[in-house]
Every structure is written in structure tokens, then in C-alpha cells.
N, C-alpha and C positions, 0 to 999 in steps of 0.2 A: 658312516651312517647317513649324513646329509647327501653325499654323492649317490649312495645306493637308492635313496628315496627319490631324489630328483631325476636321476638317469632312468629309473624304472618308470616313473610317471611320464617322462618325456617319450619313451619308446611306446608305452601303451597308448598315449594320446596321439602320438604321431600316426600310429596305425588307425586310430579312430578318426582323425581329422582328414587323412588323405581320402578316406571314403566319402566324407562330406564334400570335399572339393571335387572328387570324381563324380559324385551324384549330381552336382550342379553343372559340370562341364561336359562330361562324356557319356555317363550311364544312360541318359535318355536315348541316345543314338545307338549305343552298343547293345543294350538289353531290352529296349522297348522301341525298336525302329518302326513298327507298324502303326504306332499311335501318333496322333497329331502332337505338335510340340508341347502344348499346355498339358495334355493328358500324360505324355511321356515324362514331363518334369514332375507332375504330381505323383506318378507311379515310382519315379526314382526317389523322391523324398519319402514315400511310404516305406521303401526298403530302408532308408536312413532311419526312420522312426522305429523300426522293429527293434533296434538295439536298445532303445530306452525302455521298452517293455521287458527286455531280457535282463536289464541291469538290476532290478530288485531281486530277481531270481538268483543272480550271481551273488548279490549282497547277502542273501539268506544262507546259501550253500557255503560260499567261501567264508562268510562271517562265522558260521558254525565251526569250521575247521580252524579258522584263525583264532577263535576264542578257546578252542580245545587243544589243538596241537601246536599253535604258535603262529605269530605274524610272518616270520621269515619263510617258513616252508610253504605257507599258503601263497605268498607273493611270487614264489618261483613258479607255481602252477598257473597263476593268472597270466604271467608273462609268456609261458609256453603256449597256452591256448590262444592267446591273442596273436602271437607270431604265426602259428599254424594257419589260423583263419585268414590273416592278411595276405600271406604268401599264396594261399589257395585262391583268393580272389584275383591276384595277379596272374594266375595260370588258368582262369576260368574262360572257356570259349564264350563268344557272344551269341545273341539270338540267331543271327545269320552270318556270323563271321568267325573265323577260326583263331587259333593261337599258336604262334611259332610253327606254322605249317601243318598243324594237326586240326582235324575237324574243319576243313575249309568252308563248309556250308553252314557252320554253326551247329548248335544243339537245340534250337527251337525253344519251346516253353521251359525246358529244363534249365536254361541259362538263368532266367530270373528266379526260378525255384531254388537253385543252388546258391544264388546270390543272397536270397533271404536267409537261408540256413547259415551261411557263413557270417552274415551280418549279425544274426542272433548270437553266434559264438563270440563275436567281437564285444557285443554288449554284455554278454554273460561274464566275460573276463574283466571288463572295465568295472562291472558291478562289484567285483571283489578286490579290485586294485586300489581304489582311492582310499578307502577306510584303512586298509592295511598300511599303505605308504605313509599316511598322516600319523597313524599310531606309532610307526617305526621311529618317527622323529619326536612326536609329542611326549611319548613315554620315556624318552631319554633326556628331555629338556629340564634344566634346573629351574627353580622357582623364579618367576618374573621374566623368563625368556621363552615361554612356550610359543608365543606368536612368532618370534624370530626363528625358532627351530622348525616349527610347522610350516614356515614360509617355503622351505626348500622343495617339498613335493608339490606345492602350489605353483611353483615356477615351471614345473614340467610342461603343462599345457602351453605356456608361452613359447618355450623352446620348440615344442612339437609343432605349433602352428607356423612358426618361422621355417622349420625344416620342411614341413609339408608344402608350404607355398613355394619355397625355394626349389624343391625337387621338381614340382610341376612346372615352374617357370623355366628351369634348365631344360627339361624335356620338351617343352613347348618351343623355346627359342632354338633348340637344336633341330627339331623335326618339323617346325612350321606350326603356325597357329590353327590352320584349317586342314592340314594334310590328312590323307587316309592313313599315312604312317603313324601319326600321333593317335588317331582313333583306334588303330589296330594294335599298336605296340607301345607307343610312347607313354600312355597313361599307366601302363603296367609297371614301368620302372620303379616308381616310388613304392609300390606294393612289394616288389621283389627285394628291394633294398632292406626291407624289414628283417630279412633273414640275418644279415650281418649285425643289425642293431640289437636283435634279441640275443645274439651270442655275447655281445659286450655287456648287456644288462644282466644276463645270467652270471657271468663271471663276477660282476660287482656284487650282486645280491648274495651269492653263495659265500662271499667273504665276510658278510656282516653277521654279528652275533644277535641272538634273540634279545628282545627288550627286557630290561631289568624288572619292569612291572609284571610282565607275563611270567618270568622265572619265579618271582616272589609269590605270585598267585598260585602257580602250580605247586610250589613247595608247601604253601600254607593251607590250601583248600583243594587238594587233589581229589579227595573222596567226594565232597559235595559237588564239585564241578562235573564229575563223571556221571552224576545222577540227574543232571539238568540239561535242558536244551536251550542254548543261547537265544534262539529265535523266540521260543515261547516265554522265556524269562523277560526278554526285552518288551514284548507285547504286553505281558502281564503287569510288569512293574513300572515301565516308563512309556506307555503309549502316547501320553501327552507330549513328551519330548520329541518322539518320532514325528508326530504330525506337525508340531510347531516348527521343527527344523526343516521339514519338507516345504511348508508354506513360506518360511522366511527365505529359503534359497531358490524359490521358483523364479523370482525376478532375475536372479543371477544366471540361471540356465537360459531363460528366454533371451536375455541380452547376448549371451555368449554364442548360442547356436544360430541366432538370427545374424549376428555379426560374422561368424566364421563360415556358415553354410548358405543361409538364405540370401544374404546380400551378394554373395558371389554369383548366384543364379540371377538375381535381380539386376546386377550390374551388367552382366553379359546379355541377358535376354530382353530386359525392358529398357535399360539405359543405353544399350548398344556400345558399351565401353569395350576396349580390347581385353582379351583374356590376359595378356601379359601385364598390362598396367594394373589390373585388379590383383593379380598374384604378387606383383611388386609392392603394392600398397598393403597387401596382407602381411608381408614381411615387416614393414614398418609398424603396422598395427600391433604385431606380436611384441615388438619392443616396447610400445606404449603400454600395453596392458601388463607386461612383465614388470615394468617400473611401478605401475599403479599397485600391482599385487604386493610387491616387496615393501613399498612405503606404507600401505595400509596394514600389513601384518605387523610391522614394527610399531606403528601408531597404536594398534590394538593392545600392545603390552603396556601402554601408558594410560589409555583412556577406557579400555574395555572393548570386548568383541561386539557387544550389542550396539553400542553407539556408532561404531564405524560402519557396521552393516546397515544401520538405519540411514546413515548419510547416503549410501549407495541407493537403497530402495526408494528413498524420498526423491533423490535427484532423477531417478529413472522415470518417474511419472511424467513430468513435463518434457523430459528429453525424448521419450518414445513418441509423444504426441507431435513433437516437432521434427522427428527423424525423417519421415518420408516426404514432407514438404521440402526439407533441405535436399534430400537425394533427388527429388524431381525437378530441382533447378537445372540438373543435367551437368555433365562434364566431370572430369576427374577430381577437381578441387572439391566440389560438393560431395562427391562420393567419399573422398578421403576424410572430410570433416565428419560425415555420418558414421563411417567405420571407426575412426579413431575415438570419437566421443562415446560410441556404444561400448567399445571394449575397455576404455578407461573407467567408465562407471562400473562395468562388470568387475574389473580388477580390484576396485575399492572394496567390494563385498567378498571377493574370492580370497583375498589375503587372510582375513581373520577366520574364515570358515575352517581352515585346516586345524586351528586350535580349538575353535568353538565346539565342534561336534564331539571330539574325544573327551572334552571336559564335561559334556552333558550326560554321559552314560557311565554306569558302573563297570568296573574292570572285567567282571566275569562275562559280560555280554557287550562290551564296548565296541568290538569290531563289527558285530551284527547290528547293533543299534545305530551307530554312526553311518554304516553303509546303507541301512534302510532309509534313514532320513534323507541322506544325500541323493539316493537314486530314485526315491519317490518324487523328489523335486525335479529330477530329470525327465520324468514322464510328463509332468504338467508344463514345465518350462522349456524342455528340449525337444520332445517328440511332437507335441501338438502344434506349437506356433508355425513351424515351416509348412506343415500340412494345411492348416487353416488359412495361412497367409497366401498360399498359392491359389486357393479358391476365392479368397477375397480380392486378389488382384484381377482375377478373371470376371468378377462380378462388381461389387460396390466400389472398389477402388482402393488405392494404397493407403489413404488416410485411415481406413478401418483396420489396417494392420497395426498402425500406431495405437489405435484405441484398444485393440486386443492386448498389446504389450503393456500399455498403461494400466489396464485392469489387473493383469497379473502382478504388476509392481505394487498396486494398492493392496492386494492380498498379502504380499510380502511385508509391507509396512505394518499391517495389522498383526501379523504373526510375530514379527520382530519385536513389537511392543510387549508381547507376552513372554519373551525370553527373560529368564533370570540371569543376571551377569555371572560369568563363570571364570573370569581371568585369574581370580585368587583361589580357586578351588585346588585341592590336592587330588591328584589322579593316580595315587599309588594303588597297590593291590588290595 
């Protein structure tokens, strides 16, 4: 069960992260070559943001089926859709460049159009993945150990960020950091490797039994459940919890996608650091935030989810204000300090989140409610900051990016204060 949830989220987020890395390093040249560098980077991050608007849609649809037909079967479909979209991106011709000898002159405007469609599918799949994976562990957990059990799917993004940075680093070191070979073929390798990873993930997930909570709910409430829509029930009975969860996790998302996607672009484009050094630091940063995630998840079983998440959100306010002055000192050491600190603070909030959201919602619409809260936070904290930050860098300056991130963290502090502690709740059917 722990392996199935962790491997599944690793694969799903590996697919999601390699897009963010590619959006920072190669997509401006491959899919938007006619634009100036600043506009091309903005357009590239716009395609990155599309997935976050698709995530609530995926949360609603997959949440419906996850609450009606089961967590396990729904998670198989999220994995298949994500795998298809990622491999297809790896086979997509560029604006004016081909792929593996086909379409040598590119496919023009259709290249970014298809890229947006496939990115939407990625976000659609991830929207249904996270809630199902956390429920798969949380609904198996014994009393007092829900934070520990829910830690395993939360470690998936750490493994995924390490793998995505490693595969890009290997491709870059093998083919050269500025070569046409890397721009034409090398960046595609991490996407195509997803095919093998999805096969492993399917094998593991098909071997896992449905959660006991879902089996009990189907046995006891099959007729009422068939007459209700999980989405409408979640919005009708627990809208406050959905909005509070979204606000509380906004800081989490803003830190994570700033650290994993935007800082990669900032380090290469503004600070002029080498691509290889940034990818190598990304691998170390993945270990840092994985350790922070595990420690905070275990801590939340002792002191509560709310208190641990509040520590992260409160620490994020001064940290984000100091982040870009630190980065602008220049050099790999300053960049490493900024990256590691950002992802460590993120990890402190991310560990308890895997237990918190399932505990906040009733079983009959738990998949839907948890997914909606989580993915609405993704729009506020994951989609908007990289887009706005790119414009701020071109205008007022990097310090205002920190002000933006600090403002989002203040919102999360306010919403976290409204959370009612959940660690001692029973989450049976």
C-alpha cells in the first residue's frame, strides 16, 4: 500500500516536473523561437500554468469516480492519462524543428497548440492523483499514525524532482549544455522514459486492494451514495473546508513551484549559472525537502497538523522577502541557499497535508473534497506566481517577486488559523 501510493505519486509528479524543467530550459527555443527571450519564457510558463487550471477539473471528475467506484481503479486511470500525455510531449515536433527525422521543418503554430493540450491532460491527471493516493494510505492508517502513513505519497514529489533533475542532467552532460542535439533530441529523453515508469506503476497499483473505508461505505450506504453527486455534496455541506484548505496550502504551492520551476529559469537566465550546476543542486534540494516532508509528517502525529503547517506558513513570510536579495548576491552558493531554504519550508507544510485533507472531509465525498481544496490552492500558488514573477522581473524587479510570495504566505497564515485540528478524528465510513 505504501509502495503503491509512493511509486504512483513519484511517476505522476516526475511527469509533471520534467515539464517544468523543460519549460525553463528548452521550451522557449523549441516552441516559441520567434519571440524575444523574455516573451518566449513568459509563453513557456503560460503553458506550464495551464495544467493548474486543469487540476480542479480533474479533481472533480476523478473525485466523482473515486468516491463512487473506488480509489484504486480511479488511480489507474490517472496514471495512464499522465503517461500518455508525457510520452506524447516527448514525440511532439517543435515550431520549426522536427523529431527523429520526421517533420524536419516543424509544424508551426500547431506545436504550441498541441503542447497546451497535452499539458492540460497532465494537469487533469494530477488533479485526480493526489487525493486518491493520500486516501489510499490515510484510510488504511491505524489511530495515531495517520501522518506517518500519509507521508508515503507525500514523498513522491521529492523522488520525482530528484529523478527529473537527474535525467535532465545526464542528458545535458551526455549531449552538451548548449548543443543543437540537446535542443532537438536530448530534452525528449526524460519524457520518453515515462513509458517504462508508468508500466512499473501500473503493476504496483493493480496489486493493491481497495481501502477498507471505501469497502465499508459501499456496503453500508450503497443506495444513498448512488443518488448523490460527490461534487455537489462537497460544495453543499463543506464549502468552508474546501476554501480554507485551498487558502492554507497556497503558500505551500507558491514555494514549491517557485523553487522547482521558476528558480531554474531565474538561475540560468538572470544569474547566468550553468544548467548542469542548477540541475545538480536540484537533486540535492530534492533530498532536503524529502527529509523535511518526512520529519514534519511524523511531527504532526504528535502535535497536530494545524500547528506544523502554521510553522511553515509563518516562516515563509520573512523567508520569501529575503529570498531574492540572497539569490541576487550571485554565485552557486547563494542559489543553493535560496533553493534549499525554499524547499525545506515547503516540505514542513507538505508532510502534514497528506493527512490533513482526508481528515477534513466526510467519506462519501472525501476524494472530491480533498482534491478540490488541494488543486484550488494549486491555481493560486502554483500557476500564478511564475507568470506574474516573469513580468515583475522585466519591470519593477526581483524584490517584488518576494513581496508577491510573502503576500500569499500571509493569506495561508490567516486560513491556517481557521482550521480546526483534525489529527484525532475518526475517518471511517
